[in-house]
N, C-alpha and C positions, 0 to 999 in steps of 0.2 A: 504494500500500500504506500502510495507516495504522499508527501506533505500536501499536495494539491487537494486531495479528497479528505484531508484532515484539517483543512483551514477553517477558521471560525466563520460560521455562516452569517447572513444578514436576515432581517425580517422576523416574522412571528412563527414559532414552532410549538405544536401542541403534543403533549405526551400521549403516545399510543401504547399504553401500558400492556395491552393484550399481546404486543409483539416483543416485550422485554425478554431478555435472555441472559442468564448467568451474570447478573450484576451490571449488564449493559442496558441503559435506558434508550428507548426508541421514540423519536419525535418525527412528526410529519408536518408539512406546511399547513398552517392554521386555516387558510382560506381555500386550499386546493385539494383537501383529502376528505372523503366521506366517512367521518368517524361514526361508529355505532353509538347508540345511546349508552350512557354510563350513569349509574346511581351515585358513584363516589366523586364525580367531577374529574376534571383534567387540568393538570398544571400547564401553563403556557410560558414559554421563554421567549422574550423579545430581545433580539440582538441589534445593537445600534452603535453609533460612534458619538462620543462626547464632542463638544465644540473644539476641544483641544486635540482631537484626533485619536484619543484613547478608546479602545473597544469597551463596550459596556453591555450588561445584561440586566433585564428586569424580569423578575419571576412573578407570575400571577397565579394565585391559588384560589380555589373556591372558598368563599366566605360562608358564614352561617346561613345565609339565604340563597346559597349556590351561585351568586354573582361573583365574578373574579375580583380579587383584591390584590392590588399591586404592591409589592415591596419596593423600597427605594432602589433606583438603578445602582448597580455595583460595577465599578471599574474592573476589567479583567487585565491581568498582567501576564504577558506571554512568557512562558518558561521554556519553550522549544519543544519540538516533537509532537505538536498538536495538544500540548498541555498549557493550561492557564490557571493562575492563582485567582480565586474568587473570594474576596474578603480575607479575613485574617486566618481562617482555619479550613478552607475548602479548596480543593483542586478539581478542575474540570479537564477531562481528557476527551478530545474528539477522536472517536474510533473511526467514524466514516461520516462524510458530509457530501451529499449530492443534492441536486434540486428537489429530489423526491423523498429523501430520508436523511435523518440526522441520528447517529448513534453516539452516545457518550457515556462516560463513567464519571461519577462524582465520588470524591474521597474526602471524608471529614476526619481530620486528625489521624490520617494514615489508613483508614478503612474505607472500602467501597460503600456508597450509600445504597440502601435498599428501600424502595418505596413500597 
């Protein structure tokens, strides 16, 4: 796999948890994928660039009334090899990024995040 398909994506990506596999989270383009209904709601990641050119991500999670609630945008710091520091204690690794699918692993304090 080349760094080209491990590059940080842009736009809005919705968690397709039905497709998750062995610690790898699968996301699909929010506006272009026909997600099946879900009782637990779906996390959305919005990738953008700050005014200063730094990459950023905003996480939207379902709130108590099922409407998405956005966390503050977080700056991502490139670590190399498709890895990014997200805040003080999380690392995001892009496993695969194409226009149709985003696969990533999140690590908190050294362990992969399981949703």
